[in-house]
Structures are given as structure tokens and as C-alpha cells.
N, C-alpha and C positions, 0 to 999 in steps of 0.2 A: 504493500500497499502506499503510495506514494503520500508526500509533505502536504501539496492538497487536502486532497481526499483524507490521510489520519487529522487535521484541521478539520474540518469539512462536518467528522464523524465522533470528532468530540462537541463539538456545538450541537452535536443530534443529542449525546446525549446531554448533554446538559441542560438541551429546550425538553427532552422526556422526562428529567429529572420535575421541575418547573413543571410540565402537568400532568405527571403524576400527583405533589403537592396540592396542583389546583384542582383537580378532582375530590382529591382527600381533602379536600377543607371546602370546598361544594358540597360534598354530601356529608361533613359535620354539622354543616353550618343549615341544610332544609330541615337536617333531623332533630335540632337544639333549639332553633327556633324559631319562637310559634305564635309575637306580637301583630306583626303585620303583614296578612294575606297576601295585599298591594307590590310591597317589597319583596315577601316572598317567591312571589309570581314572575314577580323581571329579575330578581337572582335568576332564577332558578333556569329562565330561559335563555336570558347573558350565559349562564354557567355556559350551559348544556352546550347552545350554540358555536361557544368559543371555542371550547375541552373540543369537541368533536371536531371540530375545524385543524388544530395544532394536532390532533391524533391523524389525523389524514395527513396531514401536510409533513408528520418527522415523519410517521410510513413513508410517503414518497420518495424522500431525501433519500430514507435510507437503503430502497428500493432503488432506487440511482446512483448511487458509489457502485452497487452489482456490477458484475460483469453482464455484458450486454445478454448471456445465455442465462443467466439469475437475474435479470432486468423484466425477460420478455417470461422468466416464468411468477415472476411476484407481483409485476403490477398490473393483472387480473387480481390475483389475490388480496392486493391491497384496496380494491377499491369494489371488487365486491363481493368477498368475506366476509365479511359485518353483516351485509344484506342478506349472503346463504347462514351464516348461522343464525340471525332472528327469524326467516323463514323455520330452520330446522328445529328451534327449540320451540318456538312459540306454535307452527303448524303441523308440523312434523311428528316432533314425541307426543304433542296431545294424542294424535290420530292414534300413533302408536301403545299406546296409554287405553286409549276408548276399544283398540279393537280388544286386548288383554281381558280388561274386563267384561267386554262383549260374551264373554267364557266363564264367567262366574254369576253367581245370584247374587242376590241383592247387597249384601253386605263383603263381598268381594273376595268371601270365604269359599266357596265352592264352588267347587270347580263342576259345570257342567256341560262343557264340551257345546256342540250345537244346539242348546235345548234354546238356548233363548229364542235363538232362531229357527228354531221348529214353530214355536210360541208364536212367533213373528206373523209367519208365511199363516196361523191357523185360529188367532186372533182375529175375532171380528171386527173388532172398535181396530183395527192396524189396517184390517182388509176396507175398511170403507176410508179409512180416511188414504191409503192407498190411491181407490177409487176418485175418492176428489181431490185429490192432489192430478190426476189423472184427466181432467176436465179441466183442472185450470192451467196445464198445461196444453191440451190442445185446443181451449176455448179462448184460452185467454193470452195464447201464442197467437193464434185466428185473426182477434181481431184486434188486438195491438201489433203484429206487424202488416196485416189486413189494410187495416186505418191508417196506419203511417205511408203505407204507399197510395192509397188512394190523395192524400192529400197533399202529401209531395209531389202528385205528377200533376194536381189540382193548381193548388198553390203556385205553383213552375210557373202559371201561364196567366198570374191573374198582376194587378197594377199595387194592390197591398199583398204583397206576396210576404214582407218580412213582417207586419204587425198579425199575420193570419199564425205565422207560424211562430211567433213570440205566444202568444194566445194559448195556443197547442202544447209550445213546448212549456208554462207555467207552469201545469202540473210537478213537472220535476223536481221545481224545491221543492217539493213538502215531501215531507219524509212520508214511508211507510205507513207508520202511527197519525202521524199530522193529518192524513188522508182517512184513514177511518175514524178520527173526531167527526172529520169534516161531513164526510157521511153516514154518521150516525146518529147525527140529526137532519140528513136527508132523509135515512128510511125508519127516525121515532117515528113508534104507536104509545098511545098513548090510554090505549082499551078502550075506545067507542063509546057509545052515549050521547044521549040527547043534551047532557052540556057542557059535555069531555069539548075542551079546541086542541085541534092537532096542531102542533108545532112542528113534525114534520113537514120537511117542503112534499114530499110526494101525497104524503094521504090528504094532504092540503088542497091540492090539486085535484088530487082525485073526490074531494068532497063538497072541493068550489061546482064541479061538475052534475051535483046531486047522486056520485056513486058512498061506497060505503070505506070508510077508514078499513088497513090490511098489518098485519104486522108482520110483515112481507121478510123477516128474518128468519118466521120460523115455518115458514112453508119448507118441508120435509124434500128437498131435490133442486124447486126451484130458485131456492133462499141462497146454493149456490152460485147462481149465475148472478142475481143479486151483489154478491158478491167479487167472481171477477168483474164485473163492469168497475170497482172499484182498479184492480189491476190494469186496463186495459187503460181505461183515463190518466193514468199515471206515465204507461209506458210508452202510450203511442205516442209522446212528442220524442221521447229516443228514438225509436224506428224512422218517424217523419222526418231529421235533422239526418240522421246517417244516410238513409235512402236517399233523401232531396241532390246530398255533396254528389253519390254514387252519381244518381241520372243530369245532373249538371257534370260530369266529365263523360258524355256520352258525342262523339263529337258530330256539330249538327249536320256536318257533308252529310252522315250516314243513316242521319234521320228524314233529312230531304231527299236522298236518292229512293228510301222506302215510298216516302208521299210522291216521286214522279212516277215511281215504276206501276202507280196506283195503289197503293195500298190505302188505305181509311186509318182512324183515330186509332181504332180498336184494334187495328191489327198491326198499327207503329207500333204498339204498348206489348201485345202479348209473343210478335215475332221479331221484335227489337230492343225494345225497353226488359224488357223481363230477362231474354237470353244474358244484354250483356254485364246487369247487372247480380247477374245468378247467385256469384261468390258474397256480394255484398249480403243479399236479402238471405242466405242462410247461417250469415253469421248471424244479422239484426236476430235471425229467429232465432235461432240456440243458443243465444245469451239471453233471450227472453224465457226459454224455455228450461234456462237454471235459475232464474226469478220464479219461474213459477213451481220446479220442485223443491226449494229450499224457503217457498213462501213462506212465516209466519208472522209476520203483525199485523195484517186488515184482520186475520179470523181471531186472534188473539182481540186484540179491541173491541172488536165488532160483535161477535158472538161466544169464543173464550170457546170456539170449537161445538158449541151444543147444537140442536135440534140438525143433526147429520153434516153439520159442516167441515166435522173434525178433516186438519189434515196431519201428513206425518212429523213435521217439524214440531206442531202444537201440540202434539201426542208424544214425543221425545221428551219437550221441556215437563208437561203434567208427570210422566213420570220420574225424573229424576228430581226435579225438584216441588211439585206435589207430594207425589206419593213415595221418592226416596227407591225406589227399585232399580235401582241403578246397574244393574245387570242390564234386563230389558230395555231401559233405555241405552245402552251403550249399542246396542243389536242394531238397534231403529236408527240411531246414529250412521252405523256403517252402510246399512243397507242404503241408505241417502245420498251417503259417498260414492257408492256404489253406482248409481243410479245416476247421479251429475259425472263422476271422469265421464264417463265418455266423450259424452258432448263435451268438457274441457278442451278432451285430448283431441276432438276433430278443430273445434276454433282455433288453438295450438295450431294446431295441420295449416289450417284455415291463414293462421298468421305468416307461418315461415312456409308457403307456396308465393306470400303477396297476392293474394287472389282477395282479401276481406272485406279491402277496398280500392276493387277493382274500376 
């Protein structure tokens, strides 16, 4: 090691000592100081950002000192290593632990093998939840992607395109829980009667036309579709924005050539636009499918899974946190993971082939 690299190495050691002291001092301060929450928050933000920046700088400088072969090997680890470690610690390890617990009883002491999985596929409640999830996947995805595509095509020809798209995309700013609260007021039911004033928007409209108010969320089977409408309301904006971008990427010469050859707008849509954005369409659809499979918030807020609206994620929540049946809940979580993974793999494959946003 030459003199220049030696001095650089000594500076790095000194900087590393300072950074270690900064980290230790920050941990100590955050652990002991309890007087001002505002000051504590500011210190945590500044300390965290500065400490991480210094660590990355030190590791990068240390990698630069190495020979070219070592530098090529170490630099990716410096920048991607922490993220990979966090993913492993907070995603892979909990998944493996959940898989392990799924083979045991609710106390985690008696080994049951595949007993929890066999129970999952014979339990009437879980089967009903899986059936409801299938409704969400089919109708929720079809509604969100179909409406998103329709609005993207129609808004593209309007003078007020930006306004219409902003209004349709607006629900994306609302969380699933917030959307559930909003739509709970829309579906609200006070019990009918001559002296009862309905506060639910839907029942207010029905009664204003002489109809009778209804408990919309208590109709078996159909109440699932009333809930699916909420997801469509939320996800249509997402589908519209992505598909609109893909449609704008279609060469205008291609569309004009189709029209010159005698194709009407319906034929242009099905024979030119759809094939051209097919990759994007599938990617958007699979993303919404993932939302549908792991859906929890809307059902939890609106019905709590009652009246035949239960879904698999809500059943997992109930068995783990309400009933303490850890083994069964873990098996349900693994089943949900297995259902989502193929869709994720397909999405990653599409992105890898660079067809997702063609």
C-alpha cells in the first residue's frame, strides 16, 4: 500500500471512529431523553440521515482503495447490501418463521405436520373466504382494469382530459381504511320505519324515489359486490394512468394507417390498441389481482367479515389476533403467500423483459 493510500486509510479509520461515536451517542440520547417530543423527532431525523450518509461514504471510500477486482466485487455489496439485509431480516426470516409455525398447534409446541393445511382446505369458513377472494380477483380486477382502459381511451380524446383524469385518480390518495369509512356512510342503514331518517346516501336516494331502505351490506353474496365496488372506485385511477401512458406511446402513424385501410374506431381499438399495450394491460391486471388476493382493510372496516363477506386475509387476522390460533393463522398466511407468488413472478418477468410499459 503506497503512502497516499495509507493516509487515506488512516483518515477512514478516524472517520469510522467518529461515525461509531455518533451512532452510539444518538442511540443513547434517543433512549434517555424524554422531555421534548419535537426535539427528539428532529434529532432522530438529522442523526439518522447523517449517520447513514457517513456509513455509505466510509464504505464507498474503503471499496475505492481496493484493487480493481476487489472494487468490482465489493461496491455492489456496499450499496445493495444494506437493502438486501433489511429485506432478509424483515421479510425472509418472518416468512420462514411463519412457515415453521404453520406445522404446529396454537401453542407452537405440538407438531401437527400438514394438519393445519388439511384443516384449511376442509374448514367451511376458510373455503367461503377463498370463494369470496375469487370474486374479488375476477370482478374487482375486471372492473378496475376495464373501467381504467375505457376512461383512458375516452379521456384521451377530450379537451378536459387532465381534469377528468385528476378526478378519477383522486380516490388513489385515500387509504383503503379511509375509503371504507366513506363508503360505510354511503351504505349506512338505520333500520327503516316511518320516523327514521336514513343517513346513508344510497338509502336516501332510494327512499326519495318512494322505495324502502335496505341493509345493503347484509345481503348474502350480493354484499360482496357492494364491497368490490369500493376497490374498483379506488383502483380505476391507477389502471387509467398506466394504460393512458401506454396508449399515448402508440405511434400515431400506426393508428392513421389502420384508419386509412378502412378500420373503424372499434376495430382500431381491438386490433391495434389492445395488441400494442397487451404487456402493460397484463401487468396492470396482475397488480390489481395482488391487491385483490391480499385485500383486508375494506372488509375489516365495512363488515368485519360478517354476513358472508369474509376474505382470507381477514380470517388470518381473526385467528391470530382474536382467537390466538397461531398454527392455523400461519398456515392461512402461507396459503395466501403461495397464491400471490406466481403473480409476482409473472410481474417480475414482464419487467425483466421490458414489456410491462411498452
